[in-house]
N, C-alpha and C positions, 0 to 999 in steps of 0.2 A: 658486585656483579661476578667477579672472578670466583668467589666462593660458591655462588649459585651454579655457575657453569661447572665447577669442579664437583659439586654435589650431583648434578645431572650425570656427569661422566661416571661417577661412582655407581649410580643406579644402573646404568647400562653395563658396567663392568660386573656388578653383582648379578645381574640377570644372565650374563654370559657364563659366569662361573657356575651358577645353579644349573643352567641348561647343559653345560659340559659335564657336570657331575651326574645329572640324570642320564645323559647319553652314555657316559662311561659305565654306569651301573647296569643300565638296561642292555647295553652291548655285551657285557660280561655274562649276564644271566641268559640272554638269547644264545650266545655262543655255547654256554654250558648245556642248555636244553637241546640245542642242535647237535651236540656231540653224541647224542643217542643214535645217530645214523651209523656210527661205527659198529654197533651191534645189530642193526636192522639191515641185513644183507639183501632183503627184497627191494629196498628203496635205493640201493646203490645204482641201479639202472636208471631210475626216474628222478632222482634228487641230487645228482652230482654234475651240474652243467659246467662248473669251473674246472673240475678234474678232467672232464671230457675235452674242454678247450685246451688243456695242457697236454692232451694226447697221452694220458697216463692210463694204464690198465690197473684196475682195482683188484688186487689179489687178497688183501686184507684191509681192515678198517683204517689202518694207519696210512694207506695210500691216498686217502680222501683229502682234498684241499680243505683248509680251515674255512674258506668262504662258503663251501657247501654246507657247513654246519648251519649257517644262517638261512640257506634255502630250505633246509629240513625244518628249522624252527618256524619259518613262515608257514610252511605247509601244515605242520601238526600242532604247534604251540605258538600262535601268532601274537600273543599279548605283548611280550617284550620287544619283538621286532616292530610292532606298531608304536610302542612307546619310543623306541629309537627313532622312528620316522618322524613322530610328532616333535621330539626334542630337536631334531635337525631343522625342521620347519620353524620351530620357535627361535632357534639360534639365527637362522637366516632372516626371520622377521625382525628381530631385534637389531641385527646388523643393518638391514635396509632402513629401518626407522631411524637409526643413528645417522646414517648417511644423509637422510632427508632432513631431519630436524637440526642436527648440530652443524653439519657441513653446508647446508642450504644449497645443495647441488642437484643436478639432474642424474647423477650417478645412482642415487638410491632408487629413483623411479625406474631407470633402465635395469638396475639390479633386480628389482621386484618383477619386472616384466620378463626378464630372462629366466628367473626361477619359475615363474608361472608357466612359461613355455616348456621348460624341462619337465615340470610335473605333468603337463599334458602329454608329453612324449612318453613318460613312464607309464601313465595310465593307458596309453595306446598299446604298450607291450602286454599289459595285464588284462586287456579287454575281454578276451574269450576264455579266461581261465575259469575252471569249475571248482577250484580249491577255495575253501572259505577264507583262509588267510590272504590269498591273492586278491579275492574279490573285495575284502575290506580295505586292503592297501590300494586297490584300484579306485574305490570311492574316495578315500582320503586324498589320493593324488589328483584326481580330477576336480574335486571340490576346492582343494587348496590351489591348484593351478588357475581355476576360474577366479578365485578370490584374489590371488596375487596379481593376475592380469587386470582385473577390474579396478583394484586399488591403484595400480600403475597408470591405467588410462585416466582414472578420475584425477589423480594428482597431476598428471601431465596436462590435462585440459584446464585444471585450476591454475597451474603455472602459466599456461599460454594465455588464459584470460587475464591474469594479473599483469603479464608483460604488455598485452595490448592496452589495458587500462592505463598502465604506467607510462607507456610511450605516447598515448594520445593526450595525457595530462601535461606532458612536457611541452607540447606545441603551443 
């Protein structure tokens, strides 16, 4: 039994390692693609929200925040930012599944519900965007939010039904 539990733990660990690797590679590529904003002076006004939050004036490309590279990548080359988002969702899913299956606690159900709510909030910020990359991320976030919340509610109701059945059989 211990070996089986250890083997299951290894599967989760392996999935997390692969997910983190994909996240790292896609993050590096998205950052690299977004670094083109340094040369695109026209986009400095429209694609630098993080630099503006820091109240920095952009006089040359090196004044731009590194986070704005990702904004530029989402706007003009969204493939790797989307892969980043999908890998983060995958990592969160594996973590939630681990919390539910191995720990047998309600933390995993609450975890999935919170992630679902956060994804719906993200989709709310991107709702009215006309940029292709933003609209794809909007649909990914709203669908994943609905899925996370639906699974959370389904598992919660299943646990509630199990507890009611278990409690009535003890009497």
